[in-house]
N, C-alpha and C positions, 0 to 999 in steps of 0.2 A: 502494501501502500504508500509505502513511505518513499521507493525506489521510484512507483509514482511519481510520482510525485515530483520529486527529484529530476528526473530524465525531463520533465515536462517543462521544469524552472532552468535545463539545461537548451533544451532545443531554444526555449523563449530566448535566452543573453545568447543564442546560434542564429536567431532572424536576426535580433536588433543589431550584432556585429555585420551580416552579413547585407541589411537595409542602410546602416553608415556606410561611412567612408575611410571608416578602421580596419578595412580588407587588409593591409596591411599585417595590423597588429592579430587578427585574426590567424594570418599565415606562417607566424612569427612565434605565435604558442604552442601553434598544434607543430611546427619544427622542438621548438624544446622540448613538447610529451613525447612525437617521436627518439627522443637522441633523452629523455629518463627513461624513457620504455626500452630500450635496448638498452639503455647501459645497467639498466636491473639486469637484463635476464643475462646480459656479461657477468656480473660478478654474484649473480646465481651458479650458474655454470664451474666461472670457477671455486666459488667454495663446495661443488659437487663437489670436485677435483680432489682439491687439497684435501678433505675429512676422507675422500676417497685412500688415497695415497698415504696421510695418514696412520689409515689402519692396513696399508700394507707393510708399511714397515719405509717406507720412503724414506721420511723425511728424522725417523732416529738413529 
């Protein structure tokens, strides 16, 4: 229920951004979020790899 309300608010914000002249701001925010998502996935895989290596004794 709350998630749907949140989605509606986000959609309204996005519509406002598209209507305004801040289209480049929207693209910039989108780029930043993509970079953050990539960084999170990258660090997650590094963590898994280090955890795996530590369990096998590579760093002991």
